[in-house]
N, C-alpha and C positions, 0 to 999 in steps of 0.2 A: 353482475346482473344489472341490466339497465333500469334506471329509475322510471317507474310508471308515470311520474309527473310529466315527462316529456310527451308521452302519448296523450295524456289529458290536455296538455297545453295545445297540442295539435288541433284538438276539437274546438279550442277557443280562438284559433287563428283569425277567422273572419271577424269575430266579435272585436278583437283588439285592433284589427286593421280599420274597421269602421269607426270605432271610438277614437283611435289616435288621429285618423284623418279628420274627423269632426272637430276634435280639440284644436288641431292646427288651423283649420278653416275659421273657427270661431275666434282664435287669437288674431288672425288677420282682420276679421271684422271689427274686433275691439280697437285695433289701431285706426280703422276708419272712423269709428265713433269718436275717439279721442282727437283725431285730426280735425273733426268738424267743430270742435269747441276748445281750441287751445287758449283762447282768451279767458275762458271760464277757469281752466286749470291754473293758469298763471295768476289770475286775480284772487283765487281762493286757496292759496297755499296755507294760510293760517287756519283754515277750517278743516283741514285734513282731507281734502278731496282725494289726494293721492293715497291716503290710507284706505280708501275704498276702491280706487281704480287699480292699483298695483296688484292687490290680491286676486282680482278677477283674472288678470293675465297669468298670475301664478297658478291658479286652479287649473286653467286650461293646459298650462305647461306641465303640471304634475301628471295630468291624464296622458299627455303625449309621452312623457318619460316612462310612466308605468306601462303604457302600451308597448313601447319599444323594448322594455325589459321582458315583458311577457312574450314578445315575439322573437326575441333573440334565441338562437338555437343552442341547446345543450348547456344552459347555465345550471350549475349544480343547485339542488334544492335549497341548501342552507345559504348559499350566496344570494340567490334570488329572494329568499325570505328576508335576509339581512338588508338587502337593498330596498325592498318594499317597507320594511320596518324603519329604516333610516329616512325614507321619504315621509312616512307618517310622523316621526319625531321632528323632522325638519319642518313639516307643515305646521305643527303645533308651535314650534319656536317662531316661525315666520309670522303666524297669526298673532302671537303675543307681541312680537317686535313691531308690527304695524300699528299697535295700540288702537285698533278699531273699536274696542270696547270703550276706551276713554273718549275717543272722538264721537262715538255714538252718544254717550252721556253728555258731553260738552255741547253738542249741537242739538240736543233735545229731539233726537229722531224717535220714531215709533218703535214699539216692541217688536213689530213685524220686521223692521229693518235689523234689529238686534238678532233675531232668529236667523235671518238670511246672511248677514254680513259677519256675524260673530259665532253664533251657536252652531249653525250647520257646518262651517269649515272645521271647527273643533271636533264635531261629531265625525266628520269624514276622516280626518287625520287620525283620530283615536281608533276608528274602524280599520284603517290601514295597519296600525300597530297590532291590533288583535288578529286581523286576517293574516299578517305575516307570521305570527306565532302559530296559528293553525296550519299554515302552509309548511312551516318548519317541522311540525309534528305529524306530517303526512296526512293532513286533513283536507278532504275535498272542500270542506267548508271554507278554507282559506281562499281557494280559487273563486268561489262564489262571492265571498266577501270583498275581494279585490275588484272583481267585475262590477258588483253592485256599487261599491264606493266610487269607481271610475265614472259610472253613469251619474251618480248623485253629485259628484264634483262638477260635471258638465251642466247638470240642471241648476245647481247653485250659481255657476258662472253665467249661464244664460239669463237667469232671473236678475242677478245683480247687474249685469251689463245692460239689460233692458231698463232697470231702475235708473242707472247712471245716464243712459241715453235720454230718457224722459227728463231727468233733472237738468242735463246740459241744454236740452232744447228749450227749456223754460227760462234760461238765464238771459238777461238782456245783452244785446250786442253792444260792443263799444261804439261810442259816438265818433264822429270824424276827428275831433280833437284828440281823443284817447288813441285812435288808430295812428295819427301822425306822430305822436310822442313815442309810440312803440316802435316805429320804423327807424328811428334815429339810433 
């Protein structure tokens, strides 16, 4: 007997096509943002700028991978649920590994920055874990949870990329002496 999940996933096809394409495009735009301010990133290694830039790219990449999984034909329910659950667990580990919370505290950033750079990613990845469990137990709720989390990861990524773009644009450009020293 065929799994009804595959029929349900067919209804989600266009959603994941749009979400995955959007995540890919936003990843490309993030590379443009970073390329506009390489002097900022290289100068601020000790402040943890990379602890805030890399997760944004990772969030978009998670959405791309989840979209690809959800679009792949005929993946058995338990394997799909396991892969989504592994993504959720991996996201929690990655967010912890970046030490964004420690960097937030060390740099005296606002509570709003904590919500977006630390709290929301943890919430999204925990949601993926819960949604994968729902999916494994034949719950339609799992499909809606994965879809909602994918959109939320994009929103978090957009907000954080915008915050980083504003921050980079406010950083002073290197003077002629600094620029000459860097070329050597």
